[in-house]
C-alpha positions in Angstrom: 0.0 0.0 0.0 1.1 3.4 -0.5 1.4 6.1 2.5 0.8 9.9 1.9 2.0 11.8 4.4 1.9 15.9 4.7 4.6 17.0 6.9 4.3 19.9 8.9 1.7 19.4 12.1 1.3 16.1 10.8 4.4 13.5 11.3 7.1 16.7 12.1 6.5 19.4 14.9 7.2 23.1 15.0 9.7 23.1 11.6 11.8 20.3 13.2 12.9 17.2 11.5 11.3 14.5 12.3 11.9 12.5 15.3 13.6 9.5 15.7 10.5 7.4 17.1 8.7 8.8 13.5 12.0 7.3 11.5 11.6 4.4 13.1 8.0 3.7 12.6 7.9 4.9 8.9 11.2 3.0 8.5 9.0 -0.2 9.9 6.4 0.9 7.3 8.8 0.6 4.0 10.7 -3.1 5.7 6.8 -4.2 5.4 6.5 -3.6 1.6 4.6 -0.5 2.1 5.7 2.9 -0.6 6.0 6.3 1.3 4.8 9.5 -0.6 5.7 12.8 1.2 3.3 15.3 0.1 3.9 19.0 1.7 3.2 22.7 1.2 6.8 23.3 0.9 8.6 23.4 -2.3 11.2 20.2 -2.5 13.9 22.9 -1.3 12.4 23.0 2.1 11.3 19.5 2.7 14.3 18.1 2.3 15.9 19.3 5.3 13.1 17.8 7.8 13.5 14.1 6.2 16.9 11.8 6.8 19.3 11.5 4.3 18.1 7.8 3.5 14.2 9.5 2.8 15.4 12.0 0.4 14.7 10.1 -2.3 11.3 9.1 -1.9 8.9 10.3 -3.8 7.4 13.7 -2.9 4.8 16.5 -3.5 5.7 19.9 -3.1 4.4 23.3 -3.1 0.5 21.7 -2.5 1.2 19.9 -5.6 3.2 22.7 -7.7 6.6 20.4 -7.6 7.1 16.7 -8.1 10.0 14.9 -7.0 11.2 11.4 -7.5 14.6 9.8 -6.9 15.9 12.9 -5.6 15.2 15.1 -8.5 12.3 17.5 -8.9 10.7 15.8 -12.6 7.7 18.3 -12.9 7.1 22.0 -11.7 3.7 24.1 -12.6 4.3 28.1 -12.5 1.9 31.2 -13.1 1.6 32.2 -16.4 3.4 35.8 -16.7 -0.3 37.7 -16.7 -1.4 36.1 -13.4 1.9 36.5 -12.0 2.1 40.3 -12.8 -1.6 40.6 -11.0 -0.4 39.1 -8.0 2.8 41.2 -7.7 0.4 44.1 -8.2 -1.6 43.4 -5.4 1.3 42.5 -3.1 2.8 46.0 -3.7 -0.6 47.8 -3.2 -1.6 45.9 -0.2 2.1 46.4 1.2 2.3 42.4 1.7 5.0 40.6 3.3 5.6 37.2 1.3 7.6 34.1 0.4 7.9 33.4 -3.0 8.9 30.5 -4.5 10.8 29.8 -8.0 11.6 26.3 -9.2 14.3 26.6 -6.8 15.5 30.3 -5.5 13.1 32.3 -3.7 12.0 35.9 -2.6 11.6 36.5 1.2 10.2 39.9 2.5 9.1 39.3 6.0 10.6 39.3 9.4 13.6 37.3 9.9 11.7 36.4 13.2 8.6 35.2 11.5 8.4 31.0 12.2 8.1 30.7 8.3 11.6 32.1 7.9 13.1 29.6 10.3 12.1 26.8 7.7 12.8 28.7 4.6 16.2 27.1 3.0 17.9 26.0 6.5 20.6 24.6 4.4 21.4 27.1 2.2 20.8 25.6 -0.9 18.8 28.4 -2.8 19.5 32.2 -3.0 17.1 34.8 -1.6 16.8 37.6 -4.4 14.8 40.0 -5.4 10.8 39.6 -6.4 11.7 41.0 -10.1 14.5 38.5 -10.4 12.9 35.5 -10.4 12.1 34.0 -14.1 9.0 32.2 -13.0 6.8 32.1 -9.6 5.8 28.6 -8.6 4.0 29.3 -5.3 3.2 32.5 -3.2 3.1 32.9 0.6 1.6 36.3 2.0 2.6 36.6 5.3 0.9 40.2 6.3 -0.5 42.7 4.6 -2.1 45.7 6.3 -6.0 44.7 4.7 -5.6 41.0 4.8 -9.4 40.5 4.2 -9.5 42.6 1.1 -6.5 41.3 -0.2 -8.0 37.9 -0.2 -11.2 38.9 -1.5 -8.7 40.4 -4.7 -6.7 37.5 -4.7 -10.3 35.1 -5.2 -11.2 36.9 -8.2 -7.9 35.4 -9.8 -8.0 32.0 -11.7 -5.6 30.5 -8.7 -5.7 28.7 -5.4 -5.9 30.3 -2.1 -5.8 28.4 1.3 -6.5 30.4 4.0 -4.2 28.7 7.4 -6.4 30.6 9.9 -4.0 29.1 12.9 -0.9 31.0 11.1 -2.6 33.7 9.9 -1.5 33.2 6.0 -2.1 33.2 2.7 -1.4 30.1 0.7 -1.3 31.3 -3.1 -0.9 28.3 -6.1 -1.8 28.2 -10.0 -4.9 27.1 -10.9 -5.5 23.0 -11.2 -2.7 22.8 -8.6 -3.5 20.7 -5.5 -2.1 17.4 -3.8 -4.0 15.0 -5.6 -3.2 16.8 -8.7 0.7 15.8 -7.7 -0.2 12.2 -7.1 -1.7 11.8 -10.4 1.5 12.7 -11.9 3.3 10.1 -10.2 0.5 7.3 -11.7 -1.4 7.0 -8.2 -5.0 5.5 -8.7 -7.9 6.5 -6.5 -8.6 4.4 -3.6 -5.0 2.8 -3.7 -3.3 5.1 -1.2 -3.5 6.0 2.5 -3.3 9.7 3.5 -2.4 11.3 6.7 -2.8 15.7 7.0 -4.1 18.3 9.0 -5.5 21.3 6.6 -7.2 22.5 4.3 -5.1 21.2 1.7 -5.1 17.9 2.3 -8.6 17.8 1.2 -8.1 17.2 -2.5 -6.0 14.0 -1.5 -8.2 12.9 1.3 -11.4 12.6 -1.4 -9.7 9.8 -3.1 -7.7 8.0 -0.6 -8.8 4.5 0.7 -8.5 5.8 4.2 -7.7 9.2 5.7 -6.4 10.1 9.0 -7.0 13.6 10.0 -4.2 14.9 12.8 -5.7 17.8 15.0 -8.6 19.7 14.4 -7.3 22.4 12.5 -9.9 22.6 10.0 -13.8 21.2 10.0 -13.7 20.7 6.2 -10.7 18.2 6.2 -12.7 16.7 8.9 -15.6 16.2 6.7 -13.7 14.0 4.3 -11.5 12.0 7.2 -12.1 7.9 7.7 -9.8 8.4 11.2 -9.4 11.5 13.4 -6.6 11.6 15.9 -5.0 14.3 18.1 -2.1 16.4 16.8 0.1 14.6 19.5 3.1 12.9 17.9 2.9 9.4 20.2 -1.1 9.1 18.6 0.5 9.4 15.0 2.9 7.0 15.3 0.4 4.3 17.0 -1.8 5.1 14.3 0.8 4.6 11.7 1.3 1.0 13.6 -2.4 0.1 13.8 -2.7 0.2 10.0 0.3 -1.4 9.1 -1.0 -4.3 11.0 -4.1 -4.1 9.4 -3.1 -3.6 5.6 -0.7 -6.6 4.7 
């Protein structure tokens, strides 16, 4: 069976790498013959540092589906067309928004150095933080703060894009139209009802809808819970226990 795991708030916490206990249970899954896929809002660049080296070649979806990687290499990216990118950039400037904007590898960051997201951005200095105007393409946008977040969100929702509002973090996550985690899984050839998904937020809904079993970690969003077959708290011990239970149930 294929197991698809979101990262932050699902199997890793507070931006820290996977714990020893989590690595052990994931290794046990693989030893049992199961396949692991990671599916995160993080770009591949920032997904790698939280994984142990022996898991960095696993199949991965980054940027909520904008990036697809296998064998340690990015095989697919989806970026905004120039007109949409220009519209987003104009809104960012109009509403004086702080942002994290990713291209295929490099990025532009304008927020505070103390923002929690900043600690998770390129901690191993694999890429360059460059000016927004220097990015050759825009794959993903995160709005960290603006002077009128509600109005900015309303303006963004008029564009043909995908937006996720992370209420508990107060950020707006923006991807190109048609991008979500399920779309990324399909690019890997994953079929409906042929995988088990673990997630904790609205950006996991698309894969929950198509999973054989779906485990909601925590209670961040009522929407996600509607599509979950299983619900657990966001305590790491509970997550590990659930993985072990499913590993025994599914041979």
